[in-house]
C-alpha positions as CSV (number, residue, x, y, z in Angstrom):
1,M,160.2,13.6,140.5
2,I,158.8,11.4,143.4
3,S,161.9,12.0,145.7
4,F,162.0,15.7,144.5
5,I,158.4,16.2,145.5
6,I,158.8,14.1,148.9
7,S,161.8,16.3,149.9
8,K,159.6,19.5,149.5
9,T,156.4,18.1,150.9
10,K,157.4,15.4,153.4
11,L,154.1,13.4,152.3
12,P,154.6,9.6,152.2
13,E,155.9,8.1,149.2
14,T,152.7,5.9,148.2
15,S,150.4,9.0,148.6
16,V,152.8,11.0,146.4
17,K,153.1,8.2,143.7
18,N,149.4,7.6,143.6
19,T,148.4,11.2,143.5
20,I,150.8,11.7,140.6
21,I,149.3,8.7,138.6
22,L,145.8,10.4,139.0
23,L,147.1,13.7,137.9
24,N,148.5,12.2,134.9
25,E,145.1,10.6,134.0
26,D,143.7,14.0,134.1
27,C,142.0,13.9,137.5
28,T,141.2,17.1,139.3
29,I,142.2,18.1,142.7
30,P,138.6,18.2,143.9
31,F,137.9,14.6,142.4
32,I,141.0,13.2,143.9
33,S,140.6,14.7,147.2
34,R,137.0,13.7,147.6
35,Y,136.7,10.4,145.7
36,R,140.1,8.7,145.8
37,K,141.0,8.9,149.4
38,E,142.1,5.2,149.5
39,R,144.7,5.8,147.0
40,T,146.2,9.1,148.2
41,G,146.2,8.1,152.0
42,N,143.4,10.8,152.6
43,L,145.2,13.7,151.3
44,D,143.3,16.9,151.4
45,E,143.0,19.4,148.6
46,V,145.9,21.5,150.1
47,Q,148.1,18.8,150.1
48,I,147.5,17.7,146.7
49,G,147.9,21.2,145.4
50,E,151.4,21.1,146.9
51,I,152.1,18.1,144.9
52,V,150.7,19.7,141.9
53,K,153.1,22.8,142.5
54,Y,156.1,20.8,143.1
55,K,155.5,18.3,140.0
56,E,155.3,21.5,137.8
57,A,158.5,22.8,139.5
58,Y,160.3,19.6,138.5
59,E,159.0,19.5,135.1
60,T,160.1,22.9,134.6
61,L,163.6,22.1,135.8
62,E,163.8,19.0,133.5
63,K,162.6,21.1,130.5
64,R,165.2,23.6,131.2
65,K,168.1,20.7,131.6
66,I,167.1,19.4,128.2
67,A,167.4,22.8,126.6
68,I,170.8,23.5,128.1
69,L,172.2,20.0,127.4
70,K,171.0,20.4,123.7
71,A,172.5,23.8,123.2
72,M,175.9,22.5,124.9
73,E,175.9,19.6,122.6
74,E,175.4,21.8,119.5
75,Q,178.4,23.7,120.6
76,E,180.3,20.8,121.2
77,L,181.1,21.8,124.8
78,L,179.4,18.8,126.4
79,T,181.4,16.5,128.4
80,E,180.4,13.3,130.3
81,E,181.3,15.2,133.6
82,L,179.1,18.2,132.7
83,K,176.4,16.1,131.6
84,D,176.3,14.2,134.9
85,K,176.6,17.4,136.9
86,I,173.6,19.0,135.0
87,K,171.4,16.0,135.4
88,K,171.9,15.8,139.2
89,T,171.1,19.6,139.7
90,K,168.1,20.1,141.8
91,D,167.3,23.7,141.5
92,L,167.4,26.3,138.6
93,I,169.7,28.9,140.2
94,T,172.5,26.3,140.4
95,L,171.7,24.9,136.9
96,E,172.0,28.4,135.3
97,D,175.2,29.0,137.3
98,I,176.6,25.9,135.7
99,Y,175.4,27.0,132.4
100,L,176.8,30.5,132.6
101,P,180.3,30.1,131.2
102,F,178.9,28.2,128.2
103,K,176.2,30.8,127.3
104,K,176.5,32.4,124.0
105,K,177.6,36.0,124.9
106,R,176.9,39.1,123.5
107,K,179.6,41.4,122.6
108,T,181.6,42.0,126.0
109,K,184.8,43.4,127.0
110,A,186.2,40.0,127.9
111,E,184.9,38.6,124.5
112,N,186.7,41.6,122.6
113,A,189.9,40.9,124.8
114,R,189.9,37.1,123.7
115,K,189.6,38.2,120.0
116,N,192.7,40.2,120.5
117,G,194.6,37.4,121.6
118,L,194.8,38.3,125.5
119,E,193.7,34.9,127.0
120,P,197.0,33.5,127.5
121,L,198.1,36.8,129.4
122,A,195.0,36.5,131.7
123,K,196.0,32.9,132.3
124,I,199.7,33.9,133.2
125,I,198.2,36.7,135.7
126,M,195.8,34.0,137.2
127,S,198.8,31.7,137.8
128,Q,200.4,34.5,140.1
129,N,203.8,33.2,139.3
130,T,205.6,36.4,138.1
131,N,206.3,39.9,139.5
132,D,207.2,41.2,136.1
133,I,203.8,41.3,134.4
134,K,204.6,44.3,132.3
135,S,207.3,42.9,130.2
136,I,205.2,39.7,129.5
137,A,202.3,41.9,128.5
138,F,204.6,43.8,126.1
139,K,204.5,40.7,123.8
140,Y,200.8,41.2,123.2
141,V,200.9,44.9,122.1
142,K,199.7,44.4,118.5
143,G,196.9,45.2,116.3
144,E,194.0,46.8,118.3
145,I,196.2,46.4,121.4
146,T,198.3,49.5,121.3
147,S,199.8,49.5,124.8
148,V,201.0,47.3,128.0
149,E,198.2,49.0,129.9
150,S,195.4,48.0,127.4
151,A,196.8,44.7,127.1
152,I,196.7,44.1,131.0
153,E,193.4,45.9,131.1
154,G,192.0,43.2,128.5
155,A,193.3,40.5,130.5
156,R,191.6,41.8,133.7
157,H,188.3,41.9,131.8
158,I,188.8,38.1,130.8
159,I,189.6,37.3,134.6
160,A,186.5,39.3,135.7
161,E,184.4,37.2,133.6
162,W,186.1,34.0,134.8
163,I,185.4,35.3,138.5
164,N,181.9,36.1,137.6
165,E,181.2,32.7,136.3
166,R,182.4,30.7,139.4
167,T,179.6,29.2,141.0
168,D,181.4,29.2,144.5
169,I,182.0,32.9,144.5
170,R,178.3,33.5,143.1
171,N,177.0,31.6,146.2
172,Q,179.2,33.3,148.6
173,I,177.7,36.7,147.5
174,R,174.1,35.2,147.5
175,N,174.9,34.0,151.1
176,Q,176.1,37.6,152.1
177,L,172.8,39.3,150.5
178,A,170.5,36.5,152.1
179,R,172.0,37.2,155.7
180,F,173.0,41.1,155.5
181,A,171.2,42.8,152.6
182,M,169.5,46.1,153.3
183,I,166.7,47.7,151.1
184,S,166.7,51.5,151.3
185,T,164.7,54.2,149.5
186,K,165.0,57.8,148.8
187,V,162.3,60.1,147.5
188,I,162.9,61.6,144.1
189,K,163.0,65.3,145.0
190,S,160.9,66.6,142.1
191,M,158.1,64.3,143.5
192,K,158.3,64.8,147.2
193,D,155.4,67.4,147.2
194,D,153.2,65.3,144.6
195,E,149.7,64.8,145.9
196,K,149.7,61.1,144.6
197,A,152.9,60.4,146.2
198,Q,151.8,61.1,149.7
199,K,150.3,57.7,150.3
200,F,154.1,56.4,149.9
201,R,155.6,59.1,152.2
202,D,156.4,56.5,154.9
203,Y,159.0,55.2,152.3
204,F,160.5,58.7,151.5
205,D,163.6,57.5,153.3
206,W,163.5,54.0,154.5
207,E,165.8,51.2,155.4
208,E,165.1,47.8,156.4
209,S,166.7,44.2,156.2
210,L,165.7,42.5,152.9
211,N,165.2,39.2,154.4
212,R,162.9,40.6,157.4
213,I,160.7,43.1,155.3
214,P,156.9,42.0,155.5
215,S,155.5,41.2,152.0
216,H,152.9,44.2,152.0
217,R,155.7,46.9,152.8
218,L,158.1,45.3,150.0
219,L,155.3,45.5,147.4
220,A,154.2,49.2,148.4
221,I,158.0,50.2,148.1
222,L,158.3,48.4,144.7
223,R,154.8,50.1,143.5
224,A,156.4,53.5,144.8
225,E,159.5,52.8,142.6
226,T,157.3,51.8,139.8
227,E,155.3,54.9,139.9
228,G,158.2,56.9,139.9
229,Y,158.3,58.4,143.4
230,I,161.2,56.7,145.0
231,R,164.4,55.1,144.1
232,V,165.4,51.7,145.6
233,K,168.8,50.4,146.4
234,I,170.1,47.0,147.7
235,G,173.1,47.0,149.8
236,I,175.7,45.1,151.8
237,D,178.9,45.6,153.2
238,N,181.1,45.5,150.0
239,D,184.5,45.7,151.5
240,R,183.7,42.4,153.3
241,S,182.4,40.7,150.3
242,L,185.5,41.8,148.3
243,Q,187.8,40.4,150.8
244,K,185.9,37.1,150.9
245,I,186.4,36.9,147.0
246,E,190.0,37.9,147.2
247,S,190.7,35.2,149.9
248,R,189.5,32.6,147.4
249,I,191.5,33.7,144.6
250,I,194.7,35.6,145.6
251,R,197.4,33.5,147.0
252,S,200.4,35.8,146.4
253,Q,201.7,39.3,146.9
254,N,203.3,40.1,143.5
255,A,202.2,42.3,140.7
256,C,199.8,39.7,139.5
257,A,197.8,39.7,142.8
258,Y,197.3,43.3,142.4
259,Q,196.0,42.9,138.9
260,I,193.5,40.2,140.0
261,E,192.6,42.5,143.1
262,L,191.6,45.2,140.4
263,A,189.6,42.4,138.4
264,I,188.0,41.4,141.5
265,A,186.7,44.9,142.1
266,D,185.6,45.4,138.5
267,T,183.7,42.3,138.4
268,Y,182.1,42.8,141.8
269,K,180.9,46.4,140.6
270,R,180.1,45.6,137.1
271,L,178.9,42.2,137.0
272,L,178.6,40.2,140.4
273,F,176.8,42.7,142.5
274,P,174.3,44.1,140.0
275,S,173.3,40.7,138.9
276,L,173.2,39.1,142.2
277,S,171.4,42.0,144.1
278,N,168.8,42.0,141.4
279,E,168.3,38.4,141.9
280,A,168.1,38.8,145.7
281,L,165.4,41.4,145.2
282,Q,163.6,39.2,142.8
283,N,163.7,36.5,145.3
284,A,162.2,38.8,148.0
285,K,159.6,39.8,145.5
286,N,158.7,36.4,144.7
287,K,158.3,35.6,148.4
288,A,156.3,38.7,148.9
289,D,154.0,37.6,145.9
290,E,153.6,34.0,147.4
291,S,152.6,35.6,150.7
292,A,150.2,38.3,149.0
293,I,148.7,35.5,146.7
294,T,148.1,33.4,149.8
295,V,146.3,36.0,151.6
296,F,144.2,36.7,148.5
297,A,143.4,33.0,148.1
298,K,142.2,32.8,151.6
299,N,140.0,35.8,151.4
300,L,138.6,34.8,148.2
301,K,137.8,31.5,149.5
302,Q,136.0,33.1,152.5
303,L,134.2,35.3,150.1
304,L,133.0,32.6,147.8
305,L,131.9,30.4,150.8
306,G,130.0,33.6,152.0
307,S,126.5,32.9,153.6
308,P,123.9,32.5,150.9
309,L,120.1,33.5,151.6
310,G,119.1,30.7,149.4
311,E,116.1,30.5,146.9
312,K,114.3,33.5,148.1
313,R,112.5,36.3,146.2
314,V,114.7,39.4,146.3
315,L,114.4,43.0,145.7
316,A,117.7,44.5,144.9
317,I,118.7,48.1,145.0
318,D,121.9,49.7,143.5
319,P,121.8,53.0,145.3
320,G,122.7,56.5,143.9
321,F,121.8,60.0,144.4
322,R,121.4,62.2,141.4
323,S,121.3,59.3,138.9
324,G,118.8,57.6,141.1
325,C,118.5,54.1,142.9
326,K,118.1,51.2,140.3
327,V,115.7,48.6,141.8
328,V,115.2,45.0,140.2
329,C,112.8,42.3,141.6
330,L,114.3,38.7,141.2
331,D,112.5,35.3,141.6
332,A,113.8,32.6,143.8
333,Q,116.2,31.4,141.2
334,G,117.6,34.9,140.3
335,Q,115.5,35.4,137.2
336,L,114.9,39.3,136.4
337,K,111.1,40.1,136.8
338,Y,111.0,43.8,137.0
339,N,113.3,46.9,137.0
340,E,112.7,50.6,137.8
341,T,114.4,53.7,139.0
342,I,113.4,55.6,142.0
343,Y,114.6,58.9,143.1
344,P,114.5,59.2,146.9
345,H,117.5,61.2,147.5
346,A,118.8,64.8,146.4
347,P,118.1,66.5,144.1
348,K,114.8,65.0,143.7
349,N,113.9,63.8,147.1
350,D,111.0,61.8,146.3
351,N,111.2,59.4,149.3
352,I,107.5,59.3,149.7
353,G,107.0,58.0,146.0
354,A,109.9,55.7,146.4
355,M,108.6,54.1,149.7
356,K,105.2,53.6,148.1
357,K,107.0,51.9,145.0
358,I,109.1,49.7,147.2
359,S,106.1,48.8,149.1
360,S,104.0,48.0,146.1
361,L,106.8,46.0,144.5
362,T,107.4,43.8,147.5
363,D,103.6,43.0,147.4
364,A,103.4,42.3,143.8
365,Y,106.3,40.0,143.6
366,K,106.1,38.4,146.8
367,I,109.4,39.7,148.0
368,E,111.0,37.8,150.9
369,A,114.3,39.9,151.3
370,I,115.9,43.2,150.0
371,A,119.6,43.7,149.0
372,I,121.0,47.1,149.2
373,G,124.4,47.8,147.6
374,N,127.0,49.0,149.9
375,G,128.3,51.9,147.6
376,T,127.2,55.6,147.2
377,A,124.0,56.5,149.1
378,S,123.8,53.0,150.6
379,R,123.2,54.3,154.2
380,E,120.6,56.6,153.1
381,T,118.8,53.9,151.1
382,E,119.0,51.6,154.0
383,A,117.4,54.1,156.3
384,L,114.7,54.9,153.9
385,I,113.9,51.1,153.4
386,R,113.8,50.6,157.1
387,K,111.0,53.4,157.4
388,I,108.6,51.3,155.3
389,H,105.9,49.4,157.2
390,F,105.7,46.1,155.2
391,K,102.8,43.8,155.4
392,K,105.0,41.0,156.3
393,D,108.5,40.5,157.9
394,I,111.2,41.4,155.2
395,Q,114.9,40.9,156.0
396,V,117.0,43.9,154.7
397,F,120.7,43.2,153.9
398,V,123.5,45.5,152.8
399,V,125.7,43.7,150.1
400,S,129.2,44.3,148.8
401,E,129.0,46.0,145.5
402,A,132.9,45.2,144.8
403,G,133.2,44.1,141.1
404,A,129.6,44.4,140.3
405,S,130.6,47.2,137.9
406,I,133.0,45.1,136.2
407,Y,130.4,42.3,135.9
408,S,127.6,44.6,134.5
409,A,129.9,45.8,131.6
410,S,131.3,42.1,131.0
411,K,130.5,39.7,127.9
412,I,128.8,37.4,130.4
413,A,126.4,40.0,131.7
414,R,125.7,41.2,128.1
415,E,124.8,37.4,127.2
416,E,122.5,37.3,130.2
417,F,120.8,40.6,129.8
418,P,121.4,41.6,126.0
419,N,118.0,44.0,126.5
420,Y,119.1,45.9,129.5
421,D,121.7,48.3,130.2
422,V,124.8,48.1,133.1
423,T,122.8,49.8,135.8
424,V,120.0,46.9,135.7
425,R,122.7,44.2,135.4
426,G,124.7,45.7,138.3
427,S,121.3,45.7,140.5
428,V,120.6,41.9,139.5
429,S,124.3,41.0,140.5
430,I,123.7,42.7,144.1
431,G,120.5,40.6,144.4
432,R,122.0,37.5,143.3
433,R,125.0,37.9,145.5
434,L,122.6,37.7,148.4
435,Q,120.9,34.7,147.2
436,D,124.1,32.7,146.2
437,P,127.5,34.6,146.4
438,L,129.3,31.8,145.0
439,A,127.2,31.3,142.0
440,E,127.4,35.1,141.3
441,L,131.0,35.9,142.3
442,V,132.4,33.1,139.9
443,K,131.3,35.5,136.9
444,I,133.7,38.2,138.0
445,D,137.5,38.4,137.4
446,A,138.7,37.5,141.2
447,K,141.2,40.3,141.0
448,S,138.3,42.8,140.9
449,I,136.6,41.6,143.8
450,G,138.9,43.8,146.0
451,V,139.8,41.6,148.9
452,G,143.4,41.2,148.1
453,Q,146.7,42.9,149.2
454,Y,148.6,44.5,146.5
455,Q,147.2,42.0,143.9
456,H,148.0,44.0,140.8
457,D,151.5,44.1,141.9
458,V,152.3,40.4,142.2
459,D,153.0,38.0,139.3
460,Q,149.8,38.0,137.4
461,S,149.9,34.4,136.1
462,K,150.7,32.9,139.4
463,L,147.8,34.8,140.9
464,Q,145.4,33.8,138.4
465,K,146.4,30.1,138.5
466,Q,146.0,30.1,142.4
467,L,142.8,32.0,142.2
468,D,141.4,29.6,139.7
469,V,142.3,26.7,142.1
470,V,140.6,28.4,144.9
471,V,137.2,29.0,142.8
472,E,137.4,25.4,141.6
473,N,137.6,24.0,145.0
474,C,135.0,26.1,146.5
475,V,132.4,25.3,143.6
476,N,133.0,21.7,144.0
477,A,132.9,21.8,147.8
478,V,129.4,23.3,147.6
479,G,128.2,21.5,144.5
480,V,126.2,22.8,141.4
481,N,122.5,22.5,140.6
482,I,123.1,21.6,136.7
483,N,119.5,22.6,136.1
484,T,119.9,26.2,137.1
485,A,123.7,26.8,137.2
486,S,125.2,29.6,134.6
487,K,127.8,28.8,132.3
488,S,130.3,30.4,134.4
489,L,129.6,28.3,137.6
490,L,129.4,25.0,135.5
491,S,132.8,25.7,133.9
492,Y,134.4,25.4,137.4
493,V,132.9,22.0,137.9
494,S,135.6,19.3,138.1
495,G,136.4,17.9,134.8
496,I,134.0,20.3,132.8
497,G,135.7,23.5,131.7
498,P,134.2,26.4,129.7
499,K,133.3,24.4,126.3
500,L,131.6,21.4,128.0
501,A,129.9,24.1,130.3
502,E,128.6,25.7,127.3
503,N,127.4,22.4,125.8
504,I,125.6,21.7,129.1
505,F,124.0,25.2,129.0
506,N,122.9,24.7,125.4
507,Y,121.7,21.1,125.9
508,R,119.5,22.2,128.7
509,N,118.0,25.0,126.8
510,E,117.1,22.8,123.8
511,I,116.1,19.5,125.6
512,G,115.1,20.6,128.9
513,V,116.0,20.0,132.5
514,F,118.2,17.0,133.5
515,T,116.1,14.2,135.5
516,N,119.0,12.1,136.4
517,R,122.9,12.0,136.2
518,N,122.9,9.5,133.4
519,E,121.5,12.0,131.2
520,I,124.5,14.0,131.4
521,K,126.4,11.6,129.3
522,K,124.1,12.8,126.4
523,V,125.7,16.2,126.3
524,P,127.8,16.5,123.1
525,R,131.5,15.9,123.6
526,L,131.1,15.1,127.4
527,G,132.9,11.8,127.6
528,G,133.6,9.1,130.3
529,K,136.4,10.9,131.8
530,A,134.5,14.3,132.1
531,F,131.6,12.3,133.6
532,E,133.7,10.6,136.2
533,Q,135.3,13.7,137.3
534,G,132.3,15.9,137.3
535,A,128.9,13.9,137.9
536,A,129.1,13.9,141.7
537,F,129.6,17.5,141.9
538,L,126.4,18.1,139.6
539,R,123.3,17.8,141.5
540,I,119.8,17.2,140.2
541,K,117.0,18.3,142.6
542,E,113.7,16.3,142.7
543,G,115.0,14.1,140.1
544,K,114.3,10.2,139.6
545,N,117.0,9.1,141.9
546,P,117.5,10.8,145.2
547,L,121.2,10.0,145.3
548,D,121.4,12.5,142.3
549,N,121.0,15.1,144.6
550,S,123.8,14.1,146.9
551,A,127.6,13.9,146.9
552,V,127.6,10.2,146.5
553,H,129.5,9.4,143.4
554,P,127.6,7.5,140.6
555,E,130.2,4.6,140.9
556,S,129.0,4.1,144.6
557,Y,125.4,3.8,143.7
558,K,125.3,0.0,143.8
559,I,126.8,-0.1,147.2
560,V,124.2,2.3,148.6
561,E,121.5,0.3,146.7
562,K,122.8,-2.9,148.4
563,M,122.7,-1.2,151.9
564,A,119.0,-0.2,151.5
565,K,118.3,-3.8,150.1
566,D,120.0,-5.6,153.1
567,L,118.3,-3.2,155.3
568,K,114.9,-4.0,153.6
569,V,114.1,-0.3,153.0
570,S,113.9,1.9,149.9
571,L,116.4,4.6,148.8
572,N,114.1,7.3,150.0
573,E,113.7,5.7,153.5
574,L,117.5,5.2,153.9
575,I,118.5,8.7,153.0
576,G,118.4,11.1,155.6
577,N,117.3,8.6,158.4
578,A,120.1,8.4,161.1
579,S,118.6,5.7,163.0
580,I,118.5,3.3,160.0
581,L,122.1,4.5,158.8
582,Q,123.6,3.8,162.2
583,K,122.7,0.1,161.8
584,I,125.1,-0.3,158.9
585,N,128.4,-2.0,159.3
586,I,130.5,-0.5,156.6
587,K,133.2,-3.0,156.9
588,N,130.7,-5.3,155.1
589,Y,130.6,-3.1,152.0
590,T,134.4,-2.5,151.3
591,T,135.7,-3.5,147.8
592,E,139.0,-3.5,146.1
593,A,138.2,0.2,144.9
594,I,136.0,1.7,147.7
595,G,137.6,1.5,151.2
596,L,136.5,2.7,154.8
597,L,137.4,6.3,154.1
598,T,135.0,6.5,151.2
599,L,132.4,4.6,153.0
600,E,132.5,6.9,156.0
601,D,132.0,9.8,153.5
602,I,129.1,8.1,152.0
603,I,127.2,7.4,155.6
604,K,127.9,11.1,156.3
605,E,126.4,12.3,153.1
606,L,123.4,9.9,153.2
607,E,122.6,11.3,156.7
608,K,122.3,14.9,155.4
609,P,122.3,14.7,151.4
610,G,123.2,17.8,149.8
611,L,124.0,19.7,152.9
612,D,125.3,23.2,152.0
613,I,128.6,23.6,154.0
614,R,127.9,27.6,154.2
615,E,126.3,29.2,156.9
616,V,122.9,31.0,156.3
617,A,123.0,34.8,155.7
618,K,122.4,36.9,158.9
619,V,121.0,40.5,159.0
620,F,123.3,43.1,160.0
621,T,122.7,46.7,161.0
622,F,125.3,49.6,161.4
623,N,125.3,52.1,164.1
624,Q,122.7,54.6,162.7
625,N,124.4,57.7,164.1
626,I,127.7,57.1,162.3
627,K,127.4,58.6,158.7
628,T,130.7,59.9,158.0
629,I,134.4,59.8,159.3
630,N,133.7,63.0,161.2
631,D,131.1,61.1,163.4
632,L,133.9,58.9,164.8
633,K,135.1,59.4,168.3
634,V,138.0,57.8,170.0
635,G,136.6,55.1,172.6
636,Q,133.4,54.5,170.6
637,L,132.2,50.8,170.4
638,L,130.8,50.0,167.1
639,P,129.5,47.0,164.9
640,G,131.2,46.4,161.8
641,I,131.9,43.7,159.2
642,V,135.2,42.3,158.1
643,N,135.8,43.3,154.5
644,N,139.4,42.5,153.9
645,I,142.2,40.5,155.5
646,T,145.9,41.2,155.0
647,N,149.1,39.8,156.8
648,F,149.1,43.0,158.8
649,G,145.6,43.1,160.1
650,C,142.0,43.4,158.8
651,F,140.0,46.1,157.4
652,V,136.5,46.9,158.7
653,D,133.3,48.4,157.2
654,V,131.7,50.5,160.0
655,G,129.1,52.0,157.8
656,I,131.1,54.8,156.2
657,K,133.1,55.4,153.0
658,E,136.4,54.5,154.5
659,S,137.4,51.3,155.7
660,A,139.1,51.1,159.2
661,L,142.1,49.1,160.1
662,I,142.5,46.6,163.1
663,H,146.3,46.3,163.1
664,V,147.6,42.9,164.0
665,S,148.7,44.1,167.1
666,N,145.3,45.2,168.1
667,L,143.3,41.8,167.4
668,A,144.5,40.1,170.6
669,D,146.4,40.7,173.7
670,S,148.8,38.0,172.6
671,F,150.9,37.7,169.6
672,V,149.0,37.0,166.5
673,K,150.6,34.6,164.1
674,D,147.7,34.5,161.6
675,V,145.0,37.0,161.1
676,N,142.6,34.3,160.0
677,E,142.8,32.7,163.4
678,H,141.1,35.7,164.9
679,V,138.5,37.0,162.0
680,H,137.1,35.8,158.9
681,L,135.8,37.6,155.9
682,H,132.3,39.2,156.4
683,Q,132.4,38.4,160.0
684,Q,130.1,40.8,162.0
685,I,132.1,42.1,164.9
686,I,132.3,44.8,167.7
687,V,135.3,47.2,167.5
688,K,136.7,49.9,169.5
689,V,137.9,53.4,167.8
690,L,141.5,53.9,168.7
691,E,142.5,56.6,166.3
692,V,140.9,59.0,163.7
693,D,143.1,60.8,161.1
694,I,140.6,62.8,159.4
695,I,143.2,64.5,156.9
696,R,144.5,61.1,155.8
697,K,141.4,59.4,156.2
698,R,142.6,56.7,158.3
699,I,140.8,55.0,161.3
700,Q,142.5,52.5,163.7
701,L,140.5,50.1,165.7
702,K,140.7,47.3,168.2
703,L,138.7,44.1,168.1
704,E,136.5,43.8,171.3
705,K,135.8,40.2,172.3
């Protein structure tokens, strides 16, 4: 396993060994990357994630080897040579090729020919030593075999199976597919004018190299095929492939060679190419999935680590026309204090009454900021709010609603607000997203947040696994207030999980707030391992020990206390005091378990304890003259917010219903390798309008520096 992982990751052997030991001890990635740096050689969470990935790949390979060895042993087919060959195999494809000849087969043409005693004839043909194959085949005409032709045909089926099972030939065709395969598409004629099919019309007649096709294009093509609009075909130069197979097998020019040639053509058309072209397409799909999942993971991380407003009292509005605008007032901790519906827009147009109501609510609940959902009637509602003359300065934010409706109808939302309907819950979610995006977004299935690239077309188990890792890393990077966190947020804390999160939540409701980290051990079923993994990520504000509101792990408290004692100051005097902390020579505090890397982290944390790694939320205003796509003109410069990033560019909200695209070629004057190097999610940017296609509702932009 160690050598396998090193070959894939190129990481130092000691780092890999120690990381695997920690993983086998049920340590989490956030815990290992933050608190076991000496043992891993300072590996970060991405590198540890790679070790986890290849550890699982190795374990899957080994599990399959055991299953194959057992199956072959039961069939009494396992020789020492085969056993050794299987054990030394380093990838699943080679392993399955080795096993292919020994697999229990369904009823095949070759199997039927064997039952009719034609295998000896197949061997004679393969020896290529006779020119009079018909007279030899005559001896096999008996039973179900009624003619020389059917005897030879049956022998060819057996030969075809032998050729299909040859690893060298399969690898040769794989090589041809990897280098030269083309993917082509044709529209299904009956669907050509279908309205829903038009979004795929670029692929009604398309051809491209399979190994060069971008992930987003392949996923779009496969979706169009799944939805029944196009047919997809994989092709290579078949004549060239057949010649390469023939050159490996045929070594004469007699009648046997002719029969082998026919068998090669048959196995290629019927067995080899269908199987291996599907494999090539699946490999391309796997790569496209991996690329799309990586894009989604990067976007999700940026979204989860979006700028929080913090503990401020918020009035949140879920805008609407006919059904009105749902208004809620939240306290600084996100608790619902009041809700009402106002009707400032058509058909009621009660904007005066709505403005008075908003004004009185901001006074009554001492509101510090207003959050407006970015859906229907968002711009109109924002314009209304900006007309109100508040008694004090109130910041107004437009907040993404993506996934809010999913949350509002979820079990989590019903548990939080059993006495309120989905509209109120949706408004609360909008307000809480402004206060703390991370705490609120973890309640929503990540696939519903809308920052991906064909996320519903990729391998869903791989996607979910990767997104869970992203959420876990983000939650632990920020830390969690154990006394206010929801069950959803607590469940992502290192070592906690859903069941312990529920136990913490229930304990808090029954006993009251936690006053120090040691009290966490009193939570039912929260043992020593869970405490070790999670304690440092669970923060206690205004607790008895100031270190409980920091990222310093309880296992290091004694070292910090010794530092304070040596400097003759209290912990409170030490924490946050850079001038005192600079006097510490950390080399004096190294132990067998805690080295310089950990001590450097401790000093950084003591300088700014509990520092939120996220930027503070900033107010943003769209161009008030742009209301619909019809208002856009080529050459305009507009403010916008990046709301999705893909491999081919980024989408920007310029304050209208449609998102606009900055193609990768318009992000910079030079070649763009990674879109994320130029923009990030929710970044406020200035863009130039390049093209407006009102019919297809497509907008092309350029990033202005």
